[in-house]
Every structure is written in structure tokens, then in C-alpha cells.
C-alpha positions, 0 to 999 in steps of 0.5 A: 115198763121201766127204762132201766134195770132196778135192784132186786135180790141178786144171784152172785157168782163172786163172794158176797160183800163185794160191793161192801168193799167197792161201794165207796170207791165206785161212788167217787169214780163213777160220776167222773166217767165220760159215759156216766149219764147222771152228772147233774143228779148226785148219786145217793146210793149204789146197789148191786144187780149182779156180780160174776167172776168172769175169770180169776181176778176180773169181776163183771158187775151190774150196779144201780146208781140211785139219784134224787129225782129232779122234776122237770116240765118234761117229766121226772127222769128215772131215779137211777141208772144201771151201769156195766162195769169190768173190774180187775183186782190185784195186790200190786198195781203195775205203773202202766195201769195207774190211769185205770186205777179206781182205788184200793178196797179197805174192807170186806173180802177185797180188802187190800186189793187195787181195783181198776177198770179191766178194759185197760188191762191187756191181759183182761181184755184178751181173756174177755175176747176168749169168752166171746170166742167160745159161746157159753154162760157165766152165771147170768151172762150168756156169750153167743157168736155167729157160727159162720164167724171164726175169730182167731185167738191171741189178738192184741187189745187196744182200748180206744181213747175217744169221747163216747158213751160206751167203751170200745176195744180193738183186737188186732185191727181185725175186730172191735168190741163195743161194751155198753156202759148204761144198760137198759133192758131189751135188745140193743139196736146196735146188735139187732139192726146190723144183724138184720141188715147183714141177713139182707146182704147190706154191705154198708153196715159191719155185721156182728160176729159175737155178743154177750147178754145178761138174763138177770135181773132182766134180759139186756144186751151187754156188748157186741164184737164186729169187724174192724175197718183198719183203713177207714177214716171217720167222716168227722175226721175227713170233714175237718181235714178238708176244712183245714186244707181249704178243700171242697167236701161236696163229692164226699157228702153226695156219696155219703147221702147216697150210702145213707139212702141205701141203708134206709132202704135196707132198714125198710126191708128188714123192718117193715115200715109202720105206715104214715108218720104221726106228726101230731104226736111227734110234735108234742114229744119234741115240745116236751123235750124242748121244755125239759131242755129249757128248764135245764139250760136257761139260755134256751128260754128266749128262743122257746116261742120260735122253736115251738113254731117249728114244731107246730108247723110239723103238726100240720105239714105233709107226713112225708116218707113212712115211719121206719127204723132209722139210725137215730143218732147220725152224724159224721162220727158215725160213718166211716170211709174206706177207699171209695165206700162209706159205711155206717156204724153205731145203731145204738141211737141216742143213749139218753133216750129209752131203749123202747123209743130208739127201737120205734119207727120214726121218720128217716128225716130224723137221720137226714137232719142229724147229718145236716147238723153235723156238717154245721158242727164241722164247719164251726170248728175253724175260725172264721166260720165257713157257712158256705162250706157247710151249706154246700155239704148240706145240699150235696148230701140231700141231692145224693140222698134224693138220687137213691131214695127217690124223694128229696128231703129239701122238699119237706121243708117243715118236716126237716126244720122240725127234726133239725130243731129237735136235734139242736135242742138235744145238742144244747142239753148234751153240750151243757152237761158234757162239753160246756165249751162247745155250747155256742155251736148248737146255740148258734143253730138255735138262734137261726132255727127260732126264726121261721124259715131258718 
């Protein structure tokens, strides 16, 4: 089954030829966006999957960006990706929207119109909330809501200006809409998981109150509206604040470990575990990802033998806790603290991985390893590096986790090391593509993890 939506004859509810007017503009604009996944693969073609007029002056598009396939030892990436766009059109662009400006169409039915990202326009963002408040359909799009939720109208929108692979709009400090940018067919875990946990009464995860999907060309989740926690602070900011002040963070890390264990227990109840983990197949997949990353980032090559040893040890070690649904991309930026409580958000998983893989049961050690890597990331944001700060946080997190989960990640050394190594390899590839200045952070971990016992 394909991992991305691919072109086929479309059913448009906006004037035919829209992409003829927009194609050249989008070809130049898309690769510059933070959430564009194909930065290392030039766009060879753009094709429309669907175009729907959400309301006058605002188009919803699903476009397919084709790339030249680049074979790697880990396999050939898909030749293209599907992206969700909301575009507003005006004859005259207001100065406050200049940063959202994509270009001015010169031909086709939209000739003469200024085209810009609609999420930057308060009017368009408010009208999008109105669609979410009133379930219904618009062309291939379906808007749904929790019947028990009552979202008020007229909430002022605020587009979050943060680095992420999607786009988020906060409405009146009461709700937050996550708009998925890279679309894959199927139910997105960021809708599926919070809804399942809410049904169990798990309060660690904000429940979805409204969402929208597409049925054409294949069913896929497009966006989710959830309660916003206005007084909450993300774990990354809290950790950096503690480092800057020279404060200890172990009490917070211990509480966070307990909270994450509670979420894992709820996940195991909502999605029955798949039984013992299959370490052999997991090790093979990790080796394939390592080969692909080393092909893209030559700086990894000297460490490949040592990293492979970590994966080989995984294949023969204790399987550890049963495989189950997990967060999949856990780090300090994916947790919020409000008062004394920790909350877990963003269950989408690693967007670069196929959606089916992100929904597959995996070892909960994967999430633990992600958080341990995040403590190391935080410690390296200040000079001199504070390795003892990171070590104490890692120990406290694992201790808190063990106290609630009933098993201790630190006693699964080979399993934890393999998952931490796999995470560091992912980080190297991510930083090389998106934030080259950050590459030394995961590379320092690679050097440590390539030595047995690291």
C-alpha cells in the first residue's frame, strides 16, 4: 500500500485550471517551507489531487510534489509527497500579510490575484474554525466534532511561529488546531490515540474536540482541534530555564517519568499489546535506517561498525516489555507542565516514517530512549556542556518511570542502548537536512554510543 497520496483524476469544487495559475508559484515556495520533506530531492512536477473552495477567497488544496527518486542502501524513498495547503486570494495584499505572500498569479483563472498562506490571515483562520464548529462536508472534505464539545465562535486566532513539521493555530487561548502538512492515507495517530485515551478517562492527553478529513483520493486525516493549555510550559523551555539558572531538574524529570508510564499503561489498555517484541526484525530495520543515514551523511560512516554492534546486541537480548502503541517521537518539546501536572501531546510520531509504521506496536523503550536523548540535547545548549545535569535527569526519569510502570528501563541495557542509538541516527539525518548547525549534538551521542557500553 502506498505511503503517500498519489495523483489520479480529481474532482474539483473550484475553477478548473487553478493549479495552472499556482503551479509556478508553489514550485518555488514549497521547498522553502519548514514542513517540506523533500529538501534534498528537487521537485520535478506538481500535480493537484483536490482543490476545494472552503469559502470565498480561500482554497483548500492537496498537491503532490514529485521528485527524482534517489536510491539508497536503505531503499528508494517515495518519488513524491502529498501536502495540504490553505491559500487565500486577494486583489490587494494588506501589509500585515506580506510575510505570508507566495506570489501573484500571472495567468489562468486566478491571474492578477495575490496568493498567500491563509493561516496567516485572521479572517481565513476564523472562518476555518467556523467550519470545524459545524460538522458537514465541503467537496471531498468532511468536518466532524465531539457532540459533547461546545466550541464558541469568534475566538481570535494566533498562528504559532515555531519550528515544526505541521502548522498550529491557537484560538482565544482555549483551543489549538494542528493542521497536518504532509498527508499520508489513513487515520493519523494524533487523532486516533488522544481520542482512545480520552475514552478511557486518561487526563494526561488533551482530547480532540473537532477534526477534518478527506475522502478523495483516499481517506486521510487533515487536522485536529484540541483544548489549549494557556498556563502550560513545554518541557524543553523548562529544562533550558533550569540550566540557565543553575537549578536541578531531577524532581521534574522524576514526575515526568511517572506521567509517561501512566500514558503507556493507558495506551496498553486502549490498544491491546501485540505480545513479546520481535527484536530480530527491529534490529534489521534499525540497521537499514543506519545505512540510509550514513549514505546521506558521510560523517556517520566511521561509526557504522560500532553502531551496528548495538543493534546486533538487540537481536539476542531479552525482548523486554510487550510491544504496544507508543508515542513514537517523545522529547521535551512534546510534553507540557501546568501546575504540578505533566501532559503529553503530539502523538503523530516521526512524520518522516510511513503512517502504517507509526501505528504499529513497538517497544515502550523507544519512547524512553527519545526522552533520554532530549535531556542530552538540552544539556548541550549551554557551554560548558553539563553532562552531569543530563545524567541526573536521565536517572530520575527512569526511576520515576519504573516506580509507576513496574519495570525499570535501566535494567534493559541492550534494549535501551539500541533504541537510543536508533534515535541518535534519526537525529543526525534530521539535523543534516533541516538544522546543520545542530548536527554536532547528535554526533556527540553517536561517538559515545558507537563504543560498547556507551
